C-alpha positions as CSV (number, residue, x, y, z in Angstrom):
1,M,137.2,108.6,99.6
2,Q,138.3,109.2,103.1
3,I,141.8,110.6,103.7
4,S,143.6,109.7,106.8
5,T,147.1,110.3,108.3
6,R,149.9,107.9,108.3
7,Q,151.6,107.8,111.7
8,R,155.4,107.7,111.3
9,G,157.9,106.3,113.7
10,A,156.4,102.8,114.1
11,P,159.0,100.2,115.5
12,L,159.1,98.3,112.2
13,D,159.7,101.6,110.3
14,L,162.6,102.4,112.7
15,I,164.1,98.9,112.3
16,V,164.1,99.2,108.5
17,S,165.4,102.7,108.5
18,E,168.3,102.0,110.9
19,A,169.2,98.8,108.9
20,M,169.4,100.8,105.7
21,I,171.6,103.5,107.3
22,L,173.9,100.8,108.7
23,A,174.2,99.1,105.2
24,N,174.7,102.3,103.3
25,S,177.3,103.7,105.7
26,S,179.2,100.4,106.0
27,W,179.3,99.8,102.3
28,G,180.1,103.4,101.6
29,G,183.0,103.2,104.0
30,W,184.3,100.0,102.5
31,L,184.4,101.5,99.0
32,G,186.2,104.5,100.4
33,E,188.8,102.3,102.1
34,L,189.5,100.5,98.9
35,G,189.7,103.6,96.8
36,V,186.7,102.7,94.8
37,P,184.5,105.6,93.8
38,G,180.8,105.7,94.5
39,L,177.9,108.0,94.6
40,Y,177.8,109.5,98.1
41,R,175.6,111.8,100.1
42,S,177.3,114.0,102.6
43,Q,176.6,117.0,105.0
44,A,179.5,118.9,106.3
45,S,177.8,120.0,109.5
46,L,174.4,120.7,111.1
47,A,174.9,124.5,110.9
48,P,172.1,126.5,109.3
49,G,172.2,126.5,105.5
50,I,174.5,123.4,105.2
51,K,172.5,121.0,103.0
52,V,173.0,117.4,102.0
53,R,175.1,117.2,98.8
54,M,176.0,114.4,96.4
55,G,179.6,113.6,95.3
56,T,181.9,110.7,94.4
57,R,184.1,110.8,97.6
58,A,183.4,109.3,101.0
59,L,182.7,112.3,103.2
60,P,180.9,112.5,106.6
61,H,177.1,112.9,106.8
62,A,176.5,115.0,109.9
63,G,172.7,114.6,109.8
64,L,173.0,110.9,110.1
65,G,176.2,110.9,112.3
66,V,178.1,108.6,110.0
67,K,181.6,108.8,108.4
68,S,180.2,108.1,104.9
69,Y,176.9,107.3,103.3
70,A,176.3,105.8,99.9
71,W,172.8,105.0,98.7
72,S,173.0,101.3,97.9
73,T,170.0,99.5,99.4
74,S,167.3,100.4,96.8
75,P,168.6,99.5,93.3
76,L,165.1,98.9,91.9
77,R,164.0,102.5,92.5
78,R,167.2,104.6,92.3
79,Y,169.8,104.3,89.6
80,T,172.5,105.6,92.0
81,D,172.0,102.5,94.2
82,L,172.4,100.2,91.2
83,V,175.6,102.0,90.3
84,N,176.9,101.7,93.8
85,Q,176.0,98.0,94.0
86,W,178.1,97.4,90.8
87,Q,181.0,99.0,92.6
88,I,180.3,96.9,95.8
89,I,180.3,93.8,93.8
90,A,183.7,94.6,92.3
91,A,184.9,95.3,95.8
92,A,183.6,91.9,97.0
93,R,185.3,90.1,94.0
94,H,188.6,91.9,93.8
95,G,189.3,93.2,97.3
96,K,192.3,95.6,97.4
97,T,192.5,95.6,93.6
98,A,188.8,96.6,93.1
99,A,189.7,100.1,92.1
100,L,191.3,98.7,88.9
101,A,188.4,96.3,88.2
102,A,185.3,98.3,89.1
103,P,183.0,99.5,86.4
104,F,183.7,103.1,87.3
105,K,187.3,104.1,88.0
106,P,188.4,107.1,90.1
107,K,187.6,110.4,88.3
108,D,185.6,108.6,85.7
109,A,183.8,111.1,83.5
110,D,180.8,108.7,83.2
111,L,180.3,108.6,86.9
112,F,180.2,112.3,87.2
113,S,177.7,112.4,84.3
114,I,175.4,109.9,86.1
115,L,175.7,112.1,89.3
116,S,174.8,115.2,87.4
117,G,171.8,113.6,85.6
118,F,170.5,112.0,88.8
119,D,170.7,115.3,90.7
120,A,168.5,117.0,88.0
121,A,166.0,114.1,87.9
122,Y,165.8,113.8,91.7
123,A,165.1,117.6,92.1
124,T,162.3,117.1,89.5
125,Y,160.9,114.1,91.3
126,N,161.0,115.9,94.7
127,G,159.2,118.8,93.2
128,Y,156.4,116.5,92.0
129,Q,156.3,114.6,95.3
130,G,156.1,117.8,97.3
131,G,153.3,119.2,95.2
132,M,151.4,116.0,95.4
133,E,151.8,115.8,99.2
134,R,150.6,119.4,99.6
135,F,147.6,118.8,97.4
136,W,146.4,115.8,99.6
137,T,147.2,117.6,102.8
138,L,145.0,120.6,101.7
139,K,142.2,118.1,100.7
140,Y,142.6,116.5,104.2
141,L,142.0,119.8,105.8
142,Q,138.9,120.3,103.7
143,Q,137.5,116.9,104.4
144,Q,138.1,117.1,108.1
145,G,136.7,120.7,108.3
146,I,140.0,121.9,110.0
147,T,140.0,125.7,110.1
148,E,142.7,126.2,112.8
149,L,146.2,124.8,113.3
150,E,149.0,125.0,115.8
151,A,152.2,125.9,113.9
152,T,155.8,127.0,114.5
153,V,157.5,130.0,112.8
154,I,160.4,128.8,110.7
155,K,161.3,131.9,108.5
156,D,160.7,135.5,108.1
157,I,159.2,136.8,104.8
158,P,158.2,140.2,103.6
159,N,155.1,141.4,105.6
160,G,154.9,138.1,107.4
161,A,156.4,134.7,108.3
162,L,156.4,131.1,107.2
163,V,155.1,128.6,109.7
164,R,155.1,124.8,109.7
165,A,152.1,122.9,111.0
166,D,152.9,120.9,114.2
167,T,151.0,117.8,113.1
168,L,150.8,117.9,109.4
169,P,153.4,118.3,106.4
170,L,152.3,121.8,105.6
171,V,154.2,125.1,105.4
172,F,152.3,128.3,104.7
173,P,152.5,132.1,105.3
174,V,150.9,134.1,107.9
175,A,150.6,137.9,108.1
176,G,152.6,140.0,110.4
177,Q,156.2,139.7,111.6
178,Q,156.7,136.8,114.1
179,E,159.7,135.6,116.1
180,R,161.4,132.6,114.6
181,G,160.6,129.5,116.6
182,A,157.4,131.0,118.1
183,R,154.4,128.6,118.5
184,L,151.2,130.0,117.2
185,R,147.6,129.1,116.9
186,V,146.6,130.1,113.3
187,K,143.3,130.4,111.5
188,L,143.4,129.2,107.9
189,G,142.2,131.2,105.0
190,E,140.6,130.0,101.8
191,I,142.3,127.1,100.1
192,D,143.2,127.5,96.5
193,E,143.2,124.0,95.0
194,I,144.7,125.1,91.7
195,A,147.6,127.0,93.0
196,L,147.8,124.7,96.1
197,D,148.0,127.9,98.2
198,V,146.7,128.7,101.7
199,S,147.6,131.4,104.1
200,G,146.8,132.0,107.7
201,T,146.0,134.6,110.4
202,V,147.5,134.5,113.8
203,L,145.0,134.0,116.6
204,E,147.3,133.7,119.6
205,R,150.8,132.9,120.6
206,L,151.1,129.6,122.5
207,D,154.6,130.0,124.1
208,T,156.4,132.7,126.0
209,P,158.5,135.2,123.9
210,K,162.2,134.8,124.4
211,T,164.1,137.7,125.8
212,D,167.9,138.6,126.0
213,A,169.8,139.8,128.9
214,D,168.4,143.3,128.6
215,G,164.9,142.1,128.6
216,A,164.3,142.8,124.9
217,A,162.8,140.2,122.6
218,A,165.5,137.9,121.3
219,D,166.2,137.7,117.5
220,D,166.4,134.2,116.3
221,S,166.4,135.2,112.7
222,G,168.9,133.6,110.4
223,E,169.1,131.5,107.2
224,D,166.6,128.7,107.3
225,E,168.1,125.2,107.3
226,E,166.0,124.0,104.5
227,E,163.8,125.3,101.7
228,V,160.2,124.3,102.1
229,V,157.1,124.0,99.9
230,A,155.1,126.9,101.3
231,G,153.2,128.6,98.5
232,P,151.6,128.2,95.0
233,I,152.9,125.2,93.1
234,A,154.3,127.6,90.4
235,I,157.1,128.3,92.9
236,A,160.2,126.2,92.3
237,V,160.5,123.5,94.9
238,D,163.7,122.2,96.5
239,L,163.1,119.6,99.2
240,T,166.2,118.8,101.0
241,D,167.0,115.2,101.8
242,S,166.7,115.6,105.5
243,E,166.3,111.8,105.9
244,A,163.8,112.4,108.6
245,A,160.1,112.1,107.5
246,P,157.2,114.3,108.9
247,E,155.5,112.6,111.8
248,N,152.0,112.5,110.0
249,T,151.5,112.3,106.3
250,P,148.1,112.1,104.7
251,A,147.8,108.9,102.8
């Protein structure tokens, strides 16, 4: 079996993605205007540490740049979308009185229960998906005989840093403290297929270190914007829904 990469960002992918964002934001805004509750995704701002959350109110999604965003376009694969479509059908049939006729009313306990259950199931699904993607990425490295990667530092950790490969969906640790945002050439160590673990050694820095007004190295440290799959699969995984997919994914 030959593993290859899937190139993201094709025109057709972009058309489908933008059409879904338009539909989900438009329908979500419509439900909000009518006072009909739904299952929304929101992000208060793009500041570090502010993640995408789920709720029953129409709130802005900063990452997508829309006033509201309710998953509604994939009812065959997400129960949240099916629930939202029930609400949308009620809105289409009843208009301004839809809040009284919709399957789920404002502050409906059943709707909150669905939201809570979906959050738990989605976290489990993302954990499995992240582990599976990491496994095939590591197999791809082995198959192609790749021993060095260019990567960017995303987070400080004890005795080292986490880096993200520039061309593959792979995050892994390297030894030694590194400036956040630095681009490095890294030599990969031995891959552990059971733990899905790999680490690296810095060979060289590819960019120029940032300096402040006094000429000292600038400190870009801070809370990372998202948690990443970066170590053995035994570690709990929390993949945020960043909406943006990695550029190349082994397939």
